[in-house]
C-alpha positions in Angstrom: 20.8 28.8 18.6 22.5 25.7 17.6 26.3 25.1 17.7 27.5 23.1 14.3 30.1 21.1 14.5 31.8 18.7 11.4 31.9 15.0 12.3 35.4 13.5 13.2 36.6 10.0 14.5 36.5 11.6 18.3 33.1 11.9 17.9 32.2 8.0 17.6 31.1 7.1 20.4 28.7 10.4 21.1 26.9 9.7 17.9 26.7 6.2 18.1 24.8 6.3 21.7 22.4 9.1 19.7 21.8 6.9 17.2 20.5 4.2 19.5 18.1 6.7 21.7 16.6 8.5 18.2 13.2 8.5 16.9 14.4 6.8 13.9 17.7 5.7 13.8 19.1 2.3 12.5 22.0 0.5 12.5 22.6 1.8 9.0 23.5 5.0 10.9 25.8 3.5 13.2 29.7 4.6 12.4 31.2 0.9 12.6 28.1 0.6 9.7 28.7 3.7 7.9 32.5 3.5 8.2 33.1 0.2 6.2 32.9 2.6 2.8 34.6 5.3 4.3 37.4 4.9 1.5 35.3 5.6 -1.0 33.7 8.5 0.4 34.6 12.1 1.8 32.8 12.1 5.1 30.8 15.1 6.2 28.3 14.4 8.4 27.2 17.0 11.0 26.5 17.4 14.9 24.4 19.7 16.3 24.1 20.9 19.7 21.9 23.3 21.9 23.3 24.6 25.2 26.0 22.0 24.6 23.7 19.3 24.9 23.5 17.2 21.6 20.4 17.6 19.2 20.7 16.3 16.4 23.0 14.5 13.5 23.3 14.4 10.1 24.9 11.8 8.4 26.4 13.2 5.0 29.6 13.2 2.4 30.8 15.8 -0.3 31.4 14.9 -3.9 32.6 17.8 -5.6 30.4 20.4 -4.3 27.4 18.6 -3.5 26.6 17.4 -0.4 24.4 14.0 0.1 23.1 12.9 2.9 24.6 10.0 2.5 25.4 8.7 -0.9 26.6 5.6 0.5 23.4 4.7 2.0 19.8 3.8 1.7 18.5 6.8 3.4 20.2 9.3 5.8 18.4 12.2 6.6 18.4 13.9 9.4 18.4 12.0 12.8 16.6 13.4 15.9 15.4 12.5 19.2 11.8 13.3 20.8 12.9 17.0 22.3 12.7 17.3 18.1 10.6 20.0 17.6 9.5 21.8 13.9 10.3 25.4 14.7 13.6 24.4 16.1 14.6 22.2 13.2 13.6 24.6 10.7 16.1 26.9 12.6 18.7 23.9 12.3 18.6 24.3 8.5 18.3 27.9 8.4 21.8 27.8 10.1 23.1 24.9 7.9 22.6 26.6 4.8 25.0 29.4 5.1 27.6 27.1 6.5 27.6 25.1 3.6 27.7 27.9 1.3 30.8 29.3 2.9 32.3 25.4 2.0 32.0 25.9 -1.0 28.7 23.5 -2.0 26.3 24.4 -4.7 23.9 21.6 -4.0 22.2 19.3 -1.5 20.7 15.8 -2.3 19.1 14.9 0.7 17.5 11.4 1.5 15.4 11.3 4.1 14.6 8.4 6.6 11.3 6.8 5.2 8.9 6.9 7.6 8.1 3.3 8.5 11.3 3.7 10.4 10.5 6.2 12.7 9.4 5.2 16.2 8.3 8.3 16.9 6.4 11.0 14.6 9.7 12.8 12.8 8.7 14.6 9.5 9.8 18.1 10.7 12.9 17.9 8.3 10.7 17.7 5.3 8.7 20.4 6.4 12.0 22.4 6.8 13.0 21.2 3.3 9.6 22.5 1.5 9.2 26.0 3.7 12.7 26.9 4.3 15.1 25.1 1.9 13.2 25.6 -1.5 13.9 21.9 -2.2 12.9 20.2 -5.1 11.8 16.2 -5.3 14.3 15.0 -7.7 14.2 11.0 -7.2 11.0 8.8 -5.8 11.5 5.2 -5.9 8.9 2.7 -4.6 9.5 -0.2 -2.0 6.9 -3.3 -1.4 6.2 -2.9 2.4 3.8 -5.3 4.7 2.0 -4.5 7.7 2.5 -7.8 9.5 -0.5 -6.6 11.7 -2.7 -6.6 8.3 -1.0 -8.7 6.4 -3.0 -9.5 2.9 -3.6 -12.7 1.2 -0.8 -13.8 -0.7 -1.8 -14.4 -4.6 -2.0 -17.7 -6.0 1.2 -18.1 -8.1 3.5 -17.5 -4.4 1.1 -20.0 -2.1 1.4 -22.5 -5.1 5.5 -21.7 -5.3 5.6 -22.0 -1.8 3.5 -25.3 -1.5 5.6 -26.7 -4.9 8.9 -25.8 -3.2 7.9 -27.7 0.3 6.7 -30.8 -1.8 10.3 -30.9 -3.7 12.3 -31.1 -0.5 13.2 -27.5 -0.6 14.7 -27.1 3.1 14.5 -23.2 4.1 16.9 -22.4 7.2 18.7 -19.4 8.8 22.2 -20.0 8.4 25.5 -17.8 8.8 28.1 -20.2 7.3 26.2 -19.8 3.8 27.4 -16.3 3.0 30.1 -17.6 0.5 27.1 -19.8 -1.2 25.0 -17.5 -1.0 27.2 -14.5 -2.6 28.7 -16.9 -5.4 24.8 -17.5 -6.3 23.7 -13.7 -6.2 27.0 -12.6 -8.1 26.1 -14.5 -10.8 22.5 -13.9 -11.2 23.2 -10.2 -11.4 26.1 -10.2 -13.6 23.6 -12.7 -15.8 20.5 -10.6 -15.6 21.5 -7.0 -14.8 26.0 -6.9 -15.9 26.2 -5.8 -12.4 27.8 -6.8 -9.4 26.4 -6.7 -5.9 27.2 -3.3 -4.0 29.0 -5.3 -0.8 31.3 -7.6 -1.4 31.4 -11.0 0.1 34.4 -9.5 2.6 32.4 -6.3 3.2 29.3 -8.3 4.2 31.2 -10.7 6.1 32.5 -7.8 7.9 29.2 -6.2 8.9 27.7 -9.5 9.9 30.5 -10.1 12.2 29.6 -5.8 13.4 26.0 -6.5 13.7 25.1 -10.3 13.9 21.4 -9.5 15.4 20.7 -6.7 12.3 22.2 -8.7 9.4 20.8 -12.2 8.7 21.1 -14.5 5.7 18.4 -17.3 4.9 19.0 -19.9 2.4 17.2 -22.3 0.6 18.7 -25.6 0.0 17.6 -28.7 -2.7 19.8 -31.7 -2.1 22.3 -29.7 0.1 23.5 -27.0 -2.5 22.4 -23.5 -2.4 19.9 -22.6 -4.7 18.9 -19.2 -3.6 18.7 -16.9 -0.3 17.3 -13.7 1.2 19.5 -11.6 3.1 17.8 -9.2 6.0 18.5 -6.2 7.3 16.5 -6.0 10.7 15.7 -2.4 12.2 14.1 -1.9 15.6 10.4 -1.7 13.5 11.4 -2.9 9.9 12.9 -5.9 8.8 14.1 -5.5 4.8 15.3 -7.9 2.7 18.9 -6.2 1.5 19.6 -8.9 -1.4 17.0 -11.2 -2.6 18.4 -14.1 -5.4 18.4 -17.3 -6.7 19.7 -19.6 -9.3 17.6 -21.0 -12.2 16.8 -24.2 -10.6 16.3 -22.1 -7.3 13.7 -20.0 -9.3 12.4 -23.1 -11.5 11.6 -24.6 -8.0 10.5 -21.6 -6.7 13.2 -21.2 -3.5 12.6 -17.4 -3.2 8.8 -18.4 -1.8 9.6 -21.1 0.5 12.0 -18.6 1.7 9.1 -16.1 2.2 6.7 -18.3 3.7 9.4 -19.2 6.4 10.5 -15.6 7.1 6.7 -13.9 6.8 4.7 -16.7 8.3 7.2 -18.4 11.1 10.4 -16.0 11.9 8.9 -12.3 11.3 5.4 -13.0 11.8 5.1 -10.1 14.6 7.7 -7.7 13.2 5.7 -4.7 12.6 6.6 -3.5 9.1 8.4 -6.1 6.5 10.3 -4.2 3.4 11.1 -5.6 0.5 13.0 -2.6 -1.1 12.4 -0.8 -4.0 11.6 -2.2 -7.8 13.6 1.0 -9.8 16.1 1.8 -12.4 17.1 4.8 -13.4 16.4 6.6 -10.3 13.0 5.8 -10.3 12.2 6.9 -13.5 11.9 3.1 -15.0 9.6 0.4 -13.0 10.8 -3.1 -12.9 7.1 -4.3 -12.9 8.2 -8.0 -13.0 9.6 -7.6 -9.7 7.3 -5.5 -8.2 4.9 -8.0 -9.1 6.6 -10.8 -7.3 6.4 -8.5 -4.0 2.9 -7.4 -4.3 2.3 -11.2 -4.5 3.1 -11.6 -0.5 1.0 -8.5 0.3 3.8 -5.6 -0.2 2.3 -2.4 -1.0 3.9 1.4 -1.5 6.1 3.0 0.7 7.9 5.7 -1.4 12.1 6.2 -0.6 12.4 9.8 -1.9 15.7 12.2 -2.9 15.2 16.0 -2.4 17.5 18.8 -4.0 18.3 21.8 -2.7 20.3 24.3 -4.9 22.5 26.5 -2.6 
């Protein structure tokens, strides 16, 4: 039923055009975003054609004998348009599995696109995973999401923090020139707190912002003209997502993050459909950072799961 092709660079324009018209595609699935770290991953994405028309996409990479969809992205499941049906997408997976086996793939890790990103219902892939692929849930991370049309009242500590920051003279603004200052804050905070580094380097995030200026925006809080905190937003058609949140010790004391979210949530993005604070887990979802999620839930965020599935081939 389907003609299944491996992605090549010659498919870039067709891929990006399909993502823009799909039910659940975001700029993270655009090849200009995916390929910023192409040197780290062996791409093994697929295009599915039905009667010579592009029907679906699967962003993926190979690591050893495992196919990931996609290892370098927060999510990367099947991308489809309004013509995708449950029976046909079940057939699509039935026809993909033997191709993967012939390639020597032993396992597939599938990271479906969370439902909040779906502009139309698009969970045919989840049914196919269960009913045709014997997939097992292997990772469950929990994110905190606000439905802005039904936003909950902030906890007193968050409202107090925003008010205190305002009284202290904290200035919050969206500032595309502040990436170097914020990245120093972010790197220092991650190093001291988690002995970790940001997923993106400063050079990479500057390159991505240049490619997607309307989708990647930085908000910073300044005190005495010095950046003491910031939030980097990823903006999809109906979801505004926090990619990075960080503050200096002084910024934490002065509630800089509360001030930033007051501007984002009650002013600049008060009409967005969903606001996603991101996950609060470590160890593939087994450890919940209760302090981190307490902060996010204090703004009114409630749980949406980011799942991974394992398919034994």
